[in-house]
C-alpha positions in Angstrom: -22.0 31.8 46.5 -24.9 34.5 47.0 -23.6 38.2 46.7 -22.8 39.7 50.0 -24.6 42.6 51.7 -23.1 45.9 50.9 -21.8 47.8 53.9 -20.4 51.5 53.9 -17.4 52.3 56.4 -16.2 55.9 57.4 -12.3 56.5 56.7 -11.3 56.4 60.5 -13.0 53.3 61.2 -11.5 52.0 57.7 -7.9 53.0 58.7 -8.4 51.3 62.1 -9.6 48.1 60.9 -8.1 47.8 57.6 -7.1 44.2 57.6 -11.0 43.2 58.7 -12.3 45.1 55.5 -9.9 43.6 53.1 -11.1 40.2 54.2 -14.4 41.0 53.6 -13.6 42.4 50.2 -11.6 38.9 49.5 -15.0 37.1 50.6 -16.8 38.9 47.8 -18.3 42.0 49.7 -18.2 45.5 48.3 -17.6 48.1 51.2 -18.4 51.5 50.4 -16.1 54.0 52.0 -17.4 57.4 53.3 -16.0 60.7 54.0 -18.4 63.0 56.1 -21.2 60.6 55.1 -20.6 60.8 51.4 -19.3 57.9 49.5 -16.0 58.4 48.0 -14.5 55.3 47.3 -15.6 51.5 47.3 -13.5 48.5 48.2 -14.4 45.3 46.3 -13.1 42.0 45.5 -10.7 42.0 42.6 -11.8 40.9 39.1 -9.7 38.4 37.3 -8.5 39.5 33.4 -9.5 37.6 30.6 -5.8 36.3 30.4 -5.9 35.0 33.9 -9.5 33.4 33.4 -8.3 31.6 30.5 -5.0 30.6 32.1 -7.2 29.0 35.2 -9.2 27.1 32.6 -6.2 25.7 30.9 -4.9 24.7 34.4 -8.1 23.2 35.1 -8.3 21.3 31.6 -4.4 20.0 32.4 -5.6 18.5 35.9 -8.8 16.8 33.8 -11.6 19.0 35.9 -12.9 20.7 32.8 -13.0 19.8 29.3 -12.5 22.7 26.8 -14.9 23.3 23.9 -13.0 22.6 20.4 -16.0 24.6 19.0 -15.0 28.7 18.1 -18.9 28.9 17.3 -20.9 30.8 20.3 -24.0 31.6 18.2 -25.8 28.7 20.3 -24.8 30.6 23.3 -26.6 33.5 22.2 -29.8 31.7 21.6 -30.1 30.6 25.2 -33.1 32.3 26.7 -33.1 30.7 30.2 -35.2 27.8 31.9 -38.7 29.2 30.0 -40.2 29.7 33.5 -42.9 32.5 33.6 -42.4 36.0 34.8 -42.0 36.0 38.5 -41.6 32.4 39.2 -37.9 32.4 39.8 -38.4 35.1 42.4 -41.3 33.0 44.0 -39.2 30.0 44.1 -36.2 31.9 45.9 -38.5 33.6 48.4 -39.8 30.2 49.2 -36.2 29.1 49.7 -35.3 31.9 51.7 -38.4 31.8 53.8 -36.6 30.6 57.0 -33.9 33.4 56.8 -36.0 36.4 57.8 
């Protein structure tokens, strides 16, 4: 899912439309909360704890949706360097893909 556009909202409007802004945060959007034009806080999606992530992975494994690795050696993950594209190639592909959105 692509990141959502960040928005800002004043305290007065936030109080009046709190439910709508909470739904935006649940959908992945970060909302900057301002007081007299200055950002004082952010409303953002909740992040999962490592324990909760592991619990969800265990649940998916029990359902047969994923297969957990039996290896504890993570050195191979550190060696991964991506798809090997030339600098700027990924951005070019993304720009081409998004052409019709602008």
